[in-house]
C-alpha positions in Angstrom: 72.3 220.8 60.4 75.4 221.2 58.1 76.6 218.3 58.8 73.2 216.4 58.0 72.7 218.4 54.6 76.3 217.3 53.8 75.7 213.8 54.6 72.3 213.9 52.7 74.2 215.1 49.7 77.0 212.4 49.8 74.3 209.4 50.1 72.4 210.8 46.8 75.7 211.2 45.0 76.8 207.9 45.6 73.1 206.2 45.8 73.5 204.9 49.3 70.7 204.7 52.1 70.9 206.1 55.5 68.6 206.8 58.2 67.3 209.8 60.2 65.6 209.7 63.5 63.9 212.0 65.5 63.4 211.4 69.1 61.2 213.4 71.4 61.3 213.2 75.4 58.0 213.1 76.6 56.7 215.3 79.8 60.1 217.2 79.7 58.8 220.2 80.9 57.4 218.7 83.7 60.7 217.4 84.9 62.4 221.2 84.2 59.5 222.8 86.1 59.5 220.3 89.3 63.5 219.3 89.3 65.0 222.6 87.7 66.7 223.1 84.2 70.0 221.8 85.7 68.3 218.3 86.3 66.8 218.7 82.9 70.2 219.4 81.4 71.6 216.1 83.0 69.0 213.8 81.8 69.3 215.2 78.4 73.1 214.7 78.2 73.0 210.9 79.8 70.1 210.4 76.8 72.6 211.5 74.3 75.7 209.6 76.1 73.8 206.3 76.1 72.2 207.0 72.6 75.6 207.6 71.0 77.0 204.7 72.4 74.7 202.6 69.9 75.8 204.3 66.9 79.2 204.8 65.2 81.5 207.2 65.6 81.0 208.4 61.7 77.1 208.8 62.5 75.8 212.2 64.3 73.5 212.6 67.1 72.6 216.4 67.7 70.2 218.2 69.9 68.1 219.9 67.7 65.6 221.5 70.5 64.7 221.5 74.3 63.6 218.1 74.5 64.3 216.8 70.7 67.6 214.8 69.9 68.1 213.7 66.1 70.5 210.9 64.6 71.4 210.4 61.3 73.4 207.4 60.5 75.2 206.7 56.9 74.0 203.1 56.2 71.3 200.8 58.0 74.4 198.7 59.8 73.6 199.9 63.2 73.7 198.2 66.7 70.0 198.5 67.8 70.8 197.7 71.7 68.9 200.9 72.7 67.9 199.1 76.2 71.2 199.5 77.6 
């Protein structure tokens, strides 16, 4: 969250526009209950890797909770190829 706060302050200071996307995985608890936490962790890592490939290196992808990920990018220039 420190990185997000810093980025938001920086955007305000430079009057630039960024974006925040919050993503929550549906029925993740069912996966953990039926396949185990190890499988759930592997899925989250794979989702994070795929989504990280869609943003620039300077942008932020972070796991916020058990089933949620947060993305912050510094400007609206972003590759929107999330279907890989």
